[in-house]
C-alpha positions as a printed NumPy array, in Angstrom:
array([[ -7.289,   1.572,  27.554],
       [ -6.641,   4.234,  25.078],
       [ -4.198,   3.283,  22.294],
       [ -1.776,   5.817,  20.991],
       [ -2.152,   6.339,  17.245],
       [ -1.727,   8.822,  14.497],
       [ -5.172,   8.198,  13.047],
       [ -7.698,  10.905,  13.627],
       [-10.171,  10.016,  16.38 ],
       [ -9.621,   7.626,  19.304],
       [ -8.775,   3.92 ,  19.414],
       [ -9.922,   2.129,  22.695],
       [ -8.909,  -1.297,  23.697],
       [-11.685,  -2.754,  25.727],
       [-13.195,  -6.004,  26.967],
       [-15.812,  -7.244,  24.476],
       [-18.278,  -9.985,  24.102],
       [-19.103, -12.851,  21.538],
       [-21.759, -10.55 ,  20.145],
       [-18.989,  -8.232,  18.838],
       [-17.546, -10.885,  16.663],
       [-20.155, -10.379,  13.868],
       [-18.747,  -6.97 ,  13.063],
       [-15.442,  -8.405,  11.754],
       [-16.278, -12.115,  10.943],
       [-16.256, -11.501,   7.262],
       [-12.633, -10.511,   7.329],
       [-11.309, -13.743,   8.775],
       [ -9.904, -16.468,   6.511],
       [-11.858, -19.135,   8.422],
       [-15.53 , -19.394,   8.138],
       [-17.643, -19.613,  11.212],
       [-17.396, -18.571,  14.749],
       [-14.945, -19.917,  17.373],
       [-16.168, -23.099,  19.094],
       [-15.728, -21.628,  22.57 ],
       [-15.383, -18.266,  24.182],
       [-13.185, -17.716,  27.221],
       [-12.547, -13.939,  26.743],
       [-13.006, -11.198,  24.141],
       [-11.196,  -7.994,  23.572],
       [-11.917,  -5.379,  20.939],
       [-10.548,  -2.109,  19.58 ],
       [-13.198,   0.443,  19.086],
       [-12.567,   3.513,  16.803],
       [-14.328,   6.712,  17.771],
       [-14.094,   9.194,  14.926],
       [-13.314,  12.791,  15.676],
       [-16.453,  15.156,  15.73 ],
       [-15.406,  16.946,  12.524],
       [-15.74 ,  13.696,  10.656],
       [-19.162,  12.851,  11.827],
       [-22.079,  13.437,   9.503],
       [-25.424,  14.56 ,  10.846],
       [-24.174,  14.23 ,  14.412],
       [-23.8  ,  10.422,  14.147],
       [-20.502,   9.453,  15.808],
       [-20.981,   5.951,  16.825],
       [-17.986,   3.994,  17.846],
       [-17.257,   0.995,  15.746],
       [-15.318,  -2.225,  16.262],
       [-12.19 ,  -2.334,  14.148],
       [-10.317,  -5.159,  15.706],
       [-11.128,  -8.26 ,  17.856],
       [ -9.15 , -10.93 ,  19.666],
       [-10.862, -14.111,  20.905],
       [ -9.454, -16.361,  23.712],
       [-10.986, -19.78 ,  23.689],
       [-10.888, -22.871,  25.723],
       [ -8.352, -25.348,  24.288],
       [ -9.056, -28.572,  22.449],
       [ -8.233, -31.722,  24.373],
       [ -5.465, -32.961,  22.041],
       [ -2.997, -30.94 ,  19.99 ],
       [  0.084, -32.628,  18.461],
       [  2.4  , -29.548,  18.858],
       [  1.181, -29.108,  22.485],
       [  1.841, -32.89 ,  23.189],
       [  5.445, -32.343,  21.981],
       [  6.045, -29.104,  23.803],
       [  4.681, -30.172,  27.131],
       [  5.725, -33.811,  26.834],
       [  2.155, -35.121,  26.89 ],
       [  2.471, -37.863,  24.327],
       [  1.281, -41.192,  25.77 ],
       [ -1.001, -39.431,  28.289],
       [ -4.673, -40.505,  28.096],
       [ -7.288, -38.192,  26.503],
       [ -8.601, -37.393,  29.925],
       [ -5.207, -36.356,  31.232],
       [ -4.495, -34.225,  28.278],
       [ -7.964, -32.59 ,  28.615],
       [ -7.413, -31.954,  32.358],
       [ -3.964, -30.457,  31.642],
       [ -5.296, -28.224,  28.891],
       [ -8.243, -26.931,  30.822],
       [ -6.241, -26.162,  34.002],
       [ -3.164, -24.631,  32.194],
       [ -4.078, -23.257,  28.854],
       [ -6.246, -20.876,  26.889],
       [ -6.029, -20.628,  23.087],
       [ -6.071, -17.432,  20.941],
       [ -8.561, -18.634,  18.323],
       [ -9.175, -15.361,  16.367],
       [ -7.39 , -12.049,  15.831],
       [ -9.061, -10.008,  13.178],
       [ -8.397,  -6.361,  12.208],
       [-10.515,  -4.443,   9.746],
       [ -8.474,  -3.883,   6.525],
       [ -8.776,  -0.099,   6.986],
       [ -6.885,  -0.412,  10.289],
       [ -4.164,  -2.881,   9.475],
       [ -0.493,  -2.021,   9.873],
       [ -1.124,   0.083,  13.122],
       [ -0.019,  -2.722,  15.448],
       [ -3.513,  -3.437,  16.616],
       [ -3.042,  -7.297,  16.334],
       [  0.088,  -7.083,  18.541],
       [ -1.775,  -5.014,  21.064],
       [ -4.65 ,  -7.466,  21.137],
       [ -2.494, -10.556,  21.576],
       [ -0.522,  -8.954,  24.367],
       [ -3.867,  -7.948,  26.017],
       [ -5.232, -11.546,  25.67 ],
       [ -1.966, -12.906,  27.196],
       [ -2.019, -10.362,  30.101],
       [ -5.617, -11.011,  31.076],
       [ -5.588, -14.801,  30.703],
       [ -6.422, -16.641,  33.908],
       [ -4.082, -19.508,  33.121],
       [ -0.319, -19.84 ,  33.   ],
       [ -0.037, -20.492,  29.304],
       [ -1.626, -19.022,  26.286],
       [ -1.186, -20.886,  22.937],
       [ -1.811, -20.143,  19.257],
       [ -1.601, -22.24 ,  16.199],
       [ -1.672, -20.732,  12.677],
       [ -0.711, -21.69 ,   9.176],
       [ -0.397, -17.838,   8.602],
       [  2.333, -17.893,  11.141],
       [  4.702, -19.032,   8.298],
       [  4.202, -15.707,   6.552],
       [  3.249, -13.203,   9.227],
       [  5.045, -13.028,  12.657],
       [  2.357, -11.329,  14.57 ],
       [  2.408, -13.815,  17.491],
       [  6.143, -13.538,  17.843],
       [  5.97 ,  -9.705,  17.634],
       [  3.61 ,  -9.815,  20.585],
       [  6.018, -11.904,  22.796],
       [  4.971, -15.437,  22.11 ],
       [  7.555, -18.168,  21.516],
       [  7.463, -20.018,  18.157],
       [  7.603, -23.746,  18.216],
       [  8.654, -25.155,  14.886],
       [  6.438, -27.734,  13.196],
       [  7.62 , -31.202,  12.327],
       [  6.103, -31.084,   8.82 ],
       [  5.428, -28.471,   6.121],
       [  1.728, -29.2  ,   6.331],
       [  1.496, -28.439,  10.092],
       [  0.599, -24.987,  11.458],
       [  3.128, -22.982,  13.481],
       [  2.52 , -23.419,  17.307],
       [  3.055, -20.459,  19.507],
       [  3.199, -20.519,  23.302],
       [  3.24 , -17.764,  25.904],
       [  4.264, -18.54 ,  29.563],
       [  2.916, -15.801,  31.902],
       [  5.275, -16.868,  34.661],
       [  8.321, -16.302,  32.422],
       [  7.142, -12.95 ,  31.508],
       [  6.999, -11.563,  34.938]])
């Protein structure tokens, strides 16, 4: 999908793979790769021909969104879905059947403030095979990117907890 933009060249939103993560891993605040991979979407920048030197106009990845399989237990999820008191196995079965987790959204610094993170989150939610998409982020206290993309903010119980976000695909229809 071609993204409208005022930058010279083209920005394309496409399905990616875990191999694409290395291109932007250094720009994420958490070291290491996601533990699991359910889906990956990337934004590729294709520079205009007049900006290419010596005919090399290779597209490059400038943003990535990773959808992962959920962890079995998550306190905000327990509260939101009323799972407290359920066994580990029951919580795991619920999570695997109903949820995927946005584990990474990274935009190269040169391409920030163009709305690419919002587009990636909306794309991950739209292409998710489960009813719910969740995200959890300490950064959510300062940056409303998940809310901007249409996810519902669930307030934490303490100042040291991350903000929990949930998207219900059935409510968005």
